[in-house]
C-alpha positions as CSV (number, residue, x, y, z in Angstrom):
1,X,-4.9,30.5,-0.1
2,X,-5.6,30.5,3.5
3,X,-4.4,32.3,6.7
4,X,-4.8,32.8,10.2
5,X,-8.2,34.4,11.3
6,X,-11.2,34.1,13.5
7,X,-14.7,34.1,12.7
8,X,-15.8,37.5,11.9
9,X,-19.3,39.4,11.2
10,X,-21.3,37.1,13.8
11,X,-24.8,38.3,13.1
12,X,-27.3,36.0,15.0
13,X,-27.1,33.0,17.2
14,X,-29.6,30.0,16.9
15,X,-30.2,26.6,18.1
16,X,-29.8,23.6,16.1
17,X,-31.1,20.2,17.2
18,X,-30.4,16.8,15.8
19,X,-33.0,14.1,15.5
20,X,-35.3,15.2,18.5
21,X,-32.0,15.3,20.6
22,X,-31.8,18.3,23.2
23,X,-28.3,19.0,21.9
24,X,-27.5,22.4,20.1
25,X,-25.2,24.5,19.0
26,X,-24.4,28.1,18.2
27,X,-25.4,28.8,14.2
28,X,-23.0,31.4,12.9
29,X,-24.1,33.6,10.7
30,X,-21.5,36.1,9.1
31,X,-20.5,37.7,5.7
32,X,-17.6,35.3,5.2
33,X,-15.6,32.5,6.9
34,X,-12.2,31.4,7.6
35,X,-10.0,28.5,8.6
36,X,-8.4,29.9,11.8
37,X,-8.8,33.1,13.5
38,X,-10.5,36.6,12.5
39,X,-11.6,37.7,9.2
40,X,-9.7,40.9,8.2
41,X,-12.4,42.6,6.8
42,X,-15.5,43.6,8.6
43,X,-19.2,43.2,7.0
44,X,-19.1,47.1,6.3
45,X,-15.6,47.4,4.4
46,X,-15.5,49.7,1.6
47,X,-13.0,48.2,-0.3
48,X,-9.9,45.8,-0.3
49,X,-6.7,47.6,1.1
50,X,-4.6,47.2,-1.7
51,X,-6.5,48.6,-4.9
52,X,-7.2,52.0,-5.8
53,X,-10.7,52.5,-5.9
54,X,-10.6,55.1,-8.3
55,X,-8.8,53.2,-10.8
56,X,-9.9,53.9,-14.6
57,X,-11.5,51.1,-16.6
58,X,-10.3,50.5,-20.1
59,X,-7.5,49.7,-22.1
60,X,-6.0,45.7,-22.8
61,X,-3.1,43.7,-21.4
62,X,-1.9,40.9,-23.5
63,X,0.5,38.5,-22.5
64,X,1.9,35.0,-23.9
65,X,1.5,31.1,-23.7
66,X,3.2,28.2,-24.6
67,X,2.0,25.8,-27.6
68,X,-1.6,26.1,-28.3
69,X,-5.1,24.9,-27.2
70,X,-7.8,23.3,-29.1
71,X,-10.8,23.6,-26.1
72,X,-12.6,26.2,-24.0
73,X,-13.2,23.4,-21.2
74,X,-10.6,23.5,-18.6
75,X,-12.4,21.0,-16.8
76,X,-11.6,17.7,-18.8
77,X,-8.8,16.0,-19.6
78,X,-9.5,16.1,-23.2
79,X,-8.0,18.5,-25.3
80,X,-5.8,21.5,-24.4
81,X,-8.0,24.1,-22.5
82,X,-7.4,27.9,-23.4
83,X,-5.2,30.0,-21.0
84,X,-7.8,31.7,-18.5
85,X,-10.9,29.9,-19.5
86,X,-11.9,29.8,-15.9
87,X,-12.3,33.6,-16.1
88,X,-15.6,33.8,-16.6
89,X,-16.8,31.7,-13.8
90,X,-17.3,32.8,-10.2
91,X,-18.2,31.1,-7.1
92,X,-20.5,31.8,-4.1
93,X,-17.2,32.9,-1.9
94,X,-14.2,34.8,-3.0
95,X,-11.0,35.1,-1.3
96,X,-8.2,38.1,-1.3
97,X,-4.8,38.4,-2.1
98,X,-3.9,39.9,1.2
99,X,-5.0,36.7,3.6
100,X,-4.6,33.1,3.9
101,X,-7.9,30.9,4.4
102,X,-10.2,33.6,4.3
103,X,-13.3,33.5,2.0
104,X,-15.9,36.5,1.6
105,X,-19.2,36.1,0.4
106,X,-19.4,37.4,-3.3
107,X,-22.4,35.5,-4.8
108,X,-24.3,35.2,-1.2
109,X,-25.5,37.9,1.5
110,X,-24.5,35.6,4.0
111,X,-23.2,32.3,5.1
112,X,-24.9,30.0,8.0
113,X,-23.1,27.1,9.6
114,X,-22.8,25.3,12.9
115,X,-19.3,25.4,15.0
116,X,-18.8,21.7,13.9
117,X,-19.1,23.0,10.4
118,X,-21.3,19.7,9.4
119,X,-23.2,21.7,7.0
120,X,-23.3,25.2,5.5
121,X,-26.2,27.4,4.1
122,X,-25.5,30.1,1.5
123,X,-28.2,32.8,1.3
124,X,-27.7,33.9,-2.2
125,X,-27.8,37.6,-3.8
126,X,-31.1,38.1,-5.8
127,X,-29.1,40.3,-8.6
128,X,-26.3,37.9,-9.9
129,X,-26.7,37.3,-13.8
130,X,-24.9,35.5,-16.2
131,X,-23.2,37.1,-19.0
132,X,-26.0,36.8,-21.2
133,X,-28.3,38.9,-18.4
134,X,-30.4,35.8,-17.1
135,X,-30.4,35.1,-13.5
136,X,-28.4,32.9,-11.5
137,X,-30.5,31.0,-8.9
138,X,-30.0,28.3,-6.6
139,X,-31.0,25.5,-9.1
140,X,-27.7,26.5,-11.2
141,X,-25.7,25.9,-7.8
142,X,-27.0,22.7,-7.2
143,X,-26.7,21.8,-11.0
144,X,-23.4,23.1,-10.9
145,X,-22.3,20.7,-7.8
146,X,-24.1,17.7,-9.4
147,X,-22.0,18.0,-12.6
148,X,-18.6,18.4,-11.1
149,X,-19.5,15.4,-8.8
150,X,-20.7,13.3,-11.8
151,X,-18.3,14.6,-14.5
152,X,-15.5,16.3,-13.2
153,X,-12.2,15.0,-13.1
154,X,-12.0,11.7,-11.9
155,X,-9.8,12.2,-9.1
156,X,-11.5,15.4,-7.8
157,X,-14.8,13.6,-8.0
158,X,-13.5,10.9,-6.3
159,X,-12.8,13.0,-3.0
160,X,-15.9,15.5,-3.7
161,X,-18.1,12.2,-3.1
162,X,-16.5,11.4,-0.1
163,X,-16.9,15.1,1.3
164,X,-20.6,15.8,0.5
165,X,-23.6,13.9,1.8
166,X,-26.1,15.9,-0.6
167,X,-26.8,19.6,-1.8
168,X,-30.3,20.8,-1.6
169,X,-32.2,23.9,-2.6
170,X,-34.2,25.3,0.5
171,X,-35.7,28.2,-1.4
172,X,-35.1,29.8,-4.8
173,X,-32.2,31.7,-3.4
174,X,-31.2,29.5,-0.3
175,X,-28.8,26.2,-0.7
176,X,-27.5,23.9,1.9
177,X,-24.4,21.4,1.5
178,X,-24.5,18.7,4.1
179,X,-21.0,17.2,4.8
180,X,-20.5,13.3,5.3
181,X,-20.1,12.4,8.7
182,X,-16.4,11.1,9.5
183,X,-14.7,13.4,7.1
184,X,-13.0,16.4,8.2
185,X,-15.3,19.3,7.8
186,X,-12.5,22.2,8.8
187,X,-12.6,23.5,5.2
188,X,-15.8,21.9,3.7
189,X,-17.7,25.0,3.9
190,X,-15.1,27.0,2.1
191,X,-14.8,24.0,-0.3
192,X,-18.5,24.1,-1.3
193,X,-18.4,27.8,-1.5
194,X,-15.5,27.8,-3.9
195,X,-17.1,25.6,-6.8
196,X,-17.4,27.3,-10.0
197,X,-20.8,28.2,-11.2
198,X,-22.1,27.2,-14.4
199,X,-25.6,28.2,-16.4
200,X,-27.7,25.1,-16.5
201,X,-29.7,26.3,-18.9
202,X,-26.9,27.3,-21.5
203,X,-25.6,23.7,-20.7
204,X,-28.4,22.0,-21.7
205,X,-29.4,24.4,-24.5
206,X,-25.9,24.1,-26.2
207,X,-25.5,20.5,-25.8
208,X,-22.3,20.7,-23.6
209,X,-20.6,17.8,-21.8
210,X,-18.0,18.7,-18.8
211,X,-16.1,15.2,-20.0
212,X,-15.5,16.7,-23.7
213,X,-13.2,19.1,-25.2
214,X,-15.2,21.8,-26.7
215,X,-14.7,25.3,-28.2
216,X,-18.0,26.4,-27.1
217,X,-17.4,28.5,-24.0
218,X,-19.0,27.8,-20.8
219,X,-20.9,31.0,-19.6
220,X,-20.4,32.5,-16.2
221,X,-21.2,35.2,-14.2
222,X,-18.0,36.8,-13.6
223,X,-16.3,40.2,-14.8
224,X,-15.0,38.7,-18.1
225,X,-16.7,37.0,-20.8
226,X,-15.4,35.4,-23.9
227,X,-15.0,37.2,-26.8
228,X,-13.2,35.8,-29.8
229,X,-10.1,33.1,-30.7
230,X,-8.2,32.3,-33.5
231,X,-8.1,28.4,-32.6
232,X,-4.7,27.5,-31.1
233,X,-2.8,31.0,-31.7
234,X,-5.0,33.4,-29.8
235,X,-8.0,33.7,-27.3
236,X,-9.5,37.3,-26.3
237,X,-11.7,38.0,-22.9
238,X,-13.8,41.3,-22.4
239,X,-15.0,42.6,-19.4
240,X,-18.8,42.7,-19.0
241,X,-19.8,46.1,-19.1
242,X,-23.0,44.7,-17.4
243,X,-21.2,42.7,-14.7
244,X,-23.8,42.3,-11.7
245,X,-21.2,42.4,-9.3
246,X,-19.0,45.7,-10.2
247,X,-20.1,47.8,-7.1
248,X,-19.6,45.2,-4.5
249,X,-17.1,46.1,-1.7
250,X,-14.9,43.2,-2.5
251,X,-14.8,44.4,-6.4
252,X,-14.4,48.0,-6.1
253,X,-10.9,48.9,-7.6
254,X,-10.6,45.5,-9.5
255,X,-11.1,44.1,-13.0
256,X,-10.0,47.3,-14.5
257,X,-9.2,46.2,-18.1
258,X,-11.6,45.8,-20.9
259,X,-9.6,43.1,-22.7
260,X,-7.2,40.3,-22.0
261,X,-5.4,38.9,-24.9
262,X,-3.3,35.8,-25.0
263,X,-1.2,35.1,-27.8
264,X,0.2,31.5,-28.0
265,X,4.0,30.5,-29.4
266,X,5.8,27.6,-30.2
267,X,8.6,28.6,-28.1
268,X,9.9,31.0,-25.4
269,X,12.3,32.4,-27.9
270,X,9.7,33.2,-30.6
271,X,7.8,34.8,-27.6
272,X,10.3,37.0,-26.3
273,X,11.0,38.4,-29.7
274,X,7.3,39.0,-30.4
275,X,7.1,40.9,-27.0
276,X,10.2,42.9,-28.1
277,X,8.5,43.8,-31.4
278,X,5.3,44.8,-29.3
279,X,3.1,42.0,-30.5
280,X,1.9,41.7,-26.7
281,X,2.7,44.2,-23.8
282,X,3.1,42.3,-20.4
283,X,5.7,39.6,-19.5
284,X,6.4,37.9,-16.2
285,X,9.5,36.7,-17.0
286,X,10.3,32.9,-15.9
287,X,13.9,32.5,-17.6
288,X,17.1,33.8,-15.3
289,X,18.8,34.1,-19.1
290,X,16.4,36.5,-20.6
291,X,16.3,38.4,-17.4
292,X,20.0,38.8,-17.0
293,X,21.0,39.4,-20.8
294,X,17.8,39.8,-22.6
295,X,16.5,42.9,-21.7
296,X,18.9,45.5,-23.4
297,X,17.0,46.1,-26.5
298,X,16.1,49.7,-27.1
299,X,12.6,49.8,-26.0
300,X,14.1,48.9,-22.4
301,X,16.7,51.6,-22.8
302,X,14.3,54.3,-23.8
303,X,11.9,53.8,-20.9
304,X,9.0,52.6,-23.5
305,X,9.4,49.2,-21.7
306,X,9.8,49.0,-17.9
307,X,11.8,46.3,-16.4
308,X,11.0,45.6,-12.5
309,X,11.4,43.1,-9.9
310,X,8.7,43.4,-7.6
311,X,8.5,41.7,-4.1
312,X,6.3,38.5,-3.7
313,X,5.6,36.8,-0.3
314,X,4.2,33.6,-2.2
315,X,5.9,30.1,-1.1
316,X,7.9,28.2,-3.7
317,X,5.8,26.4,-6.6
318,X,7.4,23.1,-6.1
319,X,8.8,22.7,-9.4
320,X,10.7,19.7,-9.6
321,X,11.7,16.6,-12.2
322,X,9.1,14.1,-11.3
323,X,9.4,10.3,-11.3
324,X,6.8,8.0,-12.7
325,X,7.1,5.6,-9.9
326,X,4.5,3.4,-11.8
327,X,8.0,2.2,-13.5
328,X,9.5,-0.7,-11.9
329,X,12.8,0.7,-12.4
330,X,12.0,3.5,-10.1
331,X,10.5,1.3,-7.3
332,X,13.6,1.2,-5.2
333,X,14.3,4.7,-3.6
334,X,18.3,4.1,-4.1
335,X,17.8,4.5,-7.6
336,X,15.8,7.8,-7.6
337,X,18.3,9.0,-5.0
338,X,21.4,8.2,-7.1
339,X,19.7,10.0,-10.0
340,X,18.8,13.0,-7.9
341,X,22.5,13.3,-6.9
342,X,23.6,13.7,-10.7
343,X,21.8,16.9,-10.8
344,X,24.2,19.8,-10.0
345,X,22.2,22.6,-8.9
346,X,25.1,24.7,-7.7
347,X,26.9,24.4,-11.0
348,X,23.6,24.9,-12.9
349,X,22.6,27.9,-10.7
350,X,26.0,29.6,-11.0
351,X,26.9,28.7,-14.5
352,X,23.1,29.0,-16.3
353,X,21.0,31.0,-14.2
354,X,23.8,33.7,-13.0
355,X,23.2,32.9,-9.3
356,X,19.8,34.3,-9.3
357,X,17.6,31.2,-7.9
358,X,17.2,29.4,-4.5
359,X,16.8,25.8,-4.2
360,X,13.6,24.1,-3.2
361,X,14.0,22.1,-0.4
362,X,10.7,21.4,1.1
363,X,7.2,21.1,0.1
364,X,6.2,24.1,1.7
365,X,9.6,26.2,0.8
366,X,9.3,29.9,1.5
367,X,6.7,29.7,4.3
368,X,6.4,28.9,8.0
369,X,5.4,25.2,7.2
370,X,8.8,24.0,5.8
371,X,10.4,21.1,8.2
372,X,13.8,22.2,9.6
373,X,16.1,20.7,12.2
374,X,15.1,17.8,14.4
375,X,11.5,17.0,14.7
376,X,10.1,18.7,17.3
377,X,8.3,16.3,20.2
378,X,4.9,16.6,18.7
379,X,6.4,15.6,15.1
380,X,7.7,12.3,16.7
381,X,4.5,11.8,18.3
382,X,2.9,11.6,14.6
383,X,5.9,10.2,12.7
384,X,6.8,7.2,15.9
385,X,3.8,4.9,15.1
386,X,4.2,4.9,11.4
387,X,7.9,4.2,12.2
388,X,7.1,1.4,14.7
389,X,4.6,0.0,11.8
390,X,7.4,-0.1,9.6
391,X,5.5,2.7,7.3
392,X,8.8,4.9,7.5
393,X,12.9,4.5,8.2
394,X,13.8,5.2,11.7
395,X,16.0,7.9,10.6
396,X,13.1,10.5,10.1
397,X,13.0,10.8,14.1
398,X,16.7,11.3,14.6
399,X,17.7,13.2,11.2
400,X,17.0,16.4,10.0
401,X,14.7,16.3,6.8
402,X,16.5,15.3,3.6
403,X,17.7,17.9,1.5
404,X,18.4,17.7,-2.4
405,X,21.9,17.3,-3.4
406,X,23.4,20.8,-4.0
407,X,26.4,19.8,-6.2
408,X,29.6,21.6,-6.8
409,X,31.6,23.7,-8.8
410,X,32.3,21.4,-11.8
411,X,29.3,20.2,-13.6
412,X,30.2,16.4,-12.9
413,X,30.5,16.6,-8.9
414,X,33.0,13.5,-8.2
415,X,31.8,13.1,-4.6
416,X,28.1,13.1,-5.7
417,X,29.2,10.6,-8.2
418,X,31.1,8.1,-6.0
419,X,27.7,8.1,-3.7
420,X,25.3,7.5,-6.6
421,X,27.8,4.7,-8.0
422,X,27.4,3.0,-4.5
423,X,23.7,3.3,-4.3
424,X,23.3,1.8,-7.8
425,X,25.5,-0.9,-6.7
426,X,23.5,-1.4,-3.6
427,X,20.2,-1.6,-6.0
428,X,21.6,-4.3,-7.9
429,X,22.2,-2.3,-11.2
430,X,26.0,-3.2,-12.0
431,X,28.2,-1.6,-14.5
432,X,28.9,-3.8,-17.2
433,X,32.2,-3.8,-19.8
434,X,30.3,-1.5,-22.2
435,X,29.8,1.3,-19.0
436,X,26.1,1.2,-18.7
437,X,24.3,0.0,-15.6
438,X,22.3,-3.4,-15.8
439,X,19.9,-5.2,-13.8
440,X,20.0,-9.1,-13.1
441,X,17.8,-9.4,-16.1
442,X,20.3,-7.7,-18.1
443,X,18.1,-4.9,-18.9
444,X,20.1,-1.3,-19.2
445,X,18.7,1.3,-16.7
446,X,17.0,3.5,-19.3
447,X,15.8,7.0,-18.4
448,X,13.9,9.1,-20.5
449,X,13.4,13.1,-19.8
450,X,10.3,14.3,-21.3
451,X,10.8,18.0,-22.4
452,X,8.5,20.3,-24.2
453,X,10.2,23.6,-23.4
454,X,13.4,24.3,-25.7
455,X,14.4,26.9,-22.5
456,X,14.9,23.7,-20.7
457,X,17.4,21.8,-23.0
458,X,20.5,23.7,-21.6
459,X,19.4,22.4,-18.2
460,X,18.7,18.9,-18.8
461,X,21.4,18.1,-21.0
462,X,24.2,18.5,-18.4
463,X,21.7,16.4,-16.1
464,X,21.7,13.7,-18.7
465,X,25.4,13.8,-19.3
466,X,26.2,13.4,-15.9
467,X,23.9,10.1,-15.8
468,X,25.8,8.7,-18.5
469,X,28.8,9.3,-16.7
470,X,27.1,6.8,-14.0
471,X,26.2,4.5,-16.6
472,X,22.6,5.2,-16.9
473,X,21.1,4.9,-20.5
474,X,19.7,8.8,-20.3
475,X,18.2,10.8,-23.4
476,X,15.8,14.0,-23.8
477,X,12.8,13.5,-26.0
478,X,11.4,16.5,-27.2
479,X,7.3,16.7,-27.9
480,X,5.0,19.4,-28.3
481,X,2.4,20.5,-25.6
482,X,-0.4,18.5,-27.3
483,X,2.0,15.5,-27.0
484,X,3.2,16.0,-23.3
485,X,-0.5,16.5,-22.6
486,X,-1.3,13.1,-24.1
487,X,1.8,11.2,-22.4
488,X,1.6,12.7,-19.1
489,X,-2.3,12.4,-18.6
490,X,-4.5,9.2,-17.6
491,X,-4.9,6.5,-18.5
492,X,-1.4,6.8,-20.6
493,X,0.9,8.2,-18.1
494,X,4.2,7.3,-20.6
495,X,7.0,9.0,-19.3
496,X,10.2,8.3,-17.2
497,X,10.8,11.6,-15.4
498,X,9.1,15.0,-16.4
499,X,9.1,18.5,-15.3
500,X,6.1,19.1,-13.2
501,X,4.4,20.8,-10.0
502,X,3.3,19.3,-7.0
503,X,1.4,22.3,-5.5
504,X,0.5,22.7,-1.6
505,X,-1.6,25.4,0.4
506,X,-0.6,27.1,3.0
507,X,-3.6,25.5,5.2
508,X,-3.1,22.4,3.1
509,X,-6.7,20.2,3.1
510,X,-8.4,17.9,1.0
511,X,-6.3,19.1,-1.9
512,X,-3.4,16.7,-0.7
513,X,-5.4,13.9,-1.5
514,X,-5.5,14.4,-5.1
515,X,-1.9,15.6,-5.3
516,X,-0.4,13.0,-3.3
517,X,-2.9,10.4,-2.2
518,X,-3.1,6.7,-2.8
519,X,-6.8,6.5,-3.6
520,X,-6.9,8.4,-7.1
521,X,-2.8,8.0,-8.1
522,X,-3.9,5.6,-10.9
523,X,-6.3,8.1,-13.0
524,X,-5.3,11.2,-11.4
525,X,-4.3,14.5,-13.3
526,X,-2.4,15.9,-10.6
527,X,-0.6,13.0,-8.7
528,X,1.6,12.8,-11.9
529,X,4.2,10.8,-10.3
530,X,1.6,8.1,-9.2
531,X,2.6,8.6,-5.2
532,X,1.2,5.4,-3.2
533,X,2.7,6.0,0.5
534,X,0.6,4.6,3.4
535,X,2.5,6.8,5.7
536,X,1.7,10.0,3.4
537,X,-2.1,8.9,3.4
538,X,-1.9,8.7,7.1
539,X,-0.5,12.0,7.7
540,X,-2.8,13.9,5.1
541,X,-5.8,12.9,7.2
542,X,-4.0,14.1,10.4
543,X,-3.4,17.4,8.6
544,X,-6.9,17.6,7.7
545,X,-8.4,16.8,11.0
546,X,-6.2,19.6,12.8
547,X,-7.9,21.9,14.9
548,X,-5.7,25.0,15.6
549,X,-3.2,26.3,13.5
550,X,-0.5,25.1,15.8
551,X,-1.9,21.3,15.1
552,X,-2.1,21.9,11.4
553,X,1.6,23.2,11.4
554,X,2.9,20.2,13.5
555,X,1.2,17.9,11.2
556,X,2.3,19.6,8.0
557,X,5.9,19.6,8.9
558,X,5.8,15.9,9.7
559,X,4.2,15.3,6.4
560,X,6.9,17.5,4.7
561,X,9.5,15.4,6.4
562,X,7.7,12.0,5.0
563,X,7.4,13.4,1.5
564,X,11.2,14.4,1.4
565,X,12.1,10.9,2.6
566,X,10.0,9.5,-0.2
567,X,12.3,10.9,-3.1
568,X,9.7,10.9,-5.7
569,X,11.0,14.2,-7.1
570,X,14.4,16.2,-7.8
571,X,13.6,19.5,-6.6
572,X,14.6,22.5,-8.9
573,X,14.5,26.2,-8.1
574,X,12.4,29.1,-7.3
575,X,12.3,32.9,-7.1
576,X,11.3,35.1,-4.3
577,X,10.4,38.1,-6.7
578,X,8.3,38.9,-9.3
579,X,10.4,39.7,-12.6
580,X,8.1,41.7,-14.9
581,X,8.4,43.5,-18.1
582,X,5.8,45.9,-19.6
583,X,5.1,48.5,-22.0
584,X,4.9,51.8,-20.0
585,X,1.3,52.1,-20.0
586,X,0.1,50.0,-16.7
587,X,-0.2,51.2,-13.2
588,X,-0.7,49.4,-10.1
589,X,-1.0,50.6,-6.2
590,X,2.5,51.8,-4.7
591,X,4.8,48.8,-3.8
592,X,4.0,49.5,0.0
593,X,0.3,48.5,-0.9
594,X,0.6,45.5,-3.1
595,X,-0.6,42.5,-1.7
596,X,1.9,39.5,-0.3
597,X,-0.1,36.8,-2.2
598,X,-0.7,37.7,-5.9
599,X,0.9,40.1,-8.3
600,X,-2.5,40.9,-9.6
601,X,-1.8,42.0,-13.3
602,X,-5.3,41.2,-14.4
603,X,-7.1,41.8,-11.1
604,X,-6.1,45.3,-9.6
605,X,-3.8,47.0,-12.3
606,X,-5.0,49.6,-14.8
607,X,-4.0,51.3,-17.9
608,X,-2.9,54.9,-18.3
609,X,-4.9,55.9,-21.3
610,X,-2.5,58.7,-22.2
611,X,0.4,56.5,-21.9
612,X,-1.5,53.9,-23.8
613,X,-2.4,56.5,-26.8
614,X,1.6,58.0,-26.8
615,X,2.8,54.4,-27.5
616,X,0.6,53.5,-30.3
617,X,1.0,56.9,-31.8
618,X,5.1,56.1,-31.6
619,X,4.6,52.9,-33.1
620,X,5.8,51.1,-30.3
621,X,3.0,48.8,-30.1
622,X,1.2,46.9,-33.1
């Protein structure tokens, strides 16, 4: 995540010449880098503000995960990667949970870059070790980059190939990334410094292939290493007692747990019952039904299990029902809008969610980047050329941004039904004598919701019933997590509507190309809906080229308006608090010290050993 900071810790200034020219620019040498503005922490900081520097080490945290897994390689579309299977891997730079857009040296001592950020040099530490004790060198850094460039996810490597011209070893502990001319460089030093680092020796020794699933863990340099697994059911990671970076200021008070255990369950009901029985110890609740009605069991009433709401400054996760735009029936935006009108959020929130959620309206909901009201003059300047070229409807210049339908008090809101009916009539889907909508070819308007979460049945079923009243032949198909992965990943992409996420950053950059760009839409594991929109592509470029925070905000708001007008998602809901329940042995910094951008359970929480022993002695934990 990124925030507003100026470059900090300027250590030295040098001159750089290009091809014998007299032109030169400052070379910044620092302990970190940020998108805009100052770094919060100086080079000599003692520890992060939100940690307990004296937090004890020890104990275990255990959580649940849905479905199962059959791979320890999270960098391939083949197989289902185990939860947290990236936890072993570090990158050269590391962020914090109380800043946006700031990255600090972790594996490096300093970072060097010119003002135009056309290249970056990382001066690597000489004490970085992989979990087997072998040294991490510049050779591993370049190997990891080339591996991701050649064998990473197809949409990622397509974009990476446009960004980085070359990566080279200058010295055994010095690497340089040079970026391609013409591609916006604002975020590229942080991108290069954020790539995961693998062990070249282990990769070659174990015959690994980044494109294939495997149950061999990819060794890393991180504070946690793979411990053991019961394939598909349990995976355990343990703290490396010889972790090379444990005494660095950025790591003081962090990585306090000896073990992290993930238990898999077929469905959320089974997981909740297992939590009540003490089979795992920490639960971040995402079900309003469980939160409102489920936490009345004896362990909560006695205080053995703590139930708390903690503040969150994180923007909405952009969860929604995503249309598969590759399907001909969804090409007409009137059809997508008509379907969206049949999701009654007001009734769903009141009847099913106990009024606990808020609607996701924007792709940057719960942040300053969400478009509101009429577009500003600066936004109009970006949008009008796209209108003039016929890429956008002119109403985007004169109307407030598109808002999803709220619905009404009854499950089937009659006003929404009338609007949706008119839209489908206009789109050529007329009601037949059997009550079903058909196009000119006589084909019924069939809509299949793909669902792998039983908790969503109660949400999707009323949606389907409302669509049936509209004349849409809608149904829910229940699948397991493996089938879901197979049907929603390239090359198959065999679905109509699926619940998914369209994540965005506070300071968005090239990630927008992966999630919303046309170039990788056909084979992207991230652009699930297959969005190909020239106006979106143009504005993504403007966002990436923004030089100031104000420019970025304007461009992002304009992009938000365009993506909302495209109607490729039926937005769902979000919660601006963390709902957590845990067995009373965990502690964390006081709530006024908690960082705004992370809950941090596996980062800076710790175990009270006396409380943990008492819980086990009482039989509360298995």
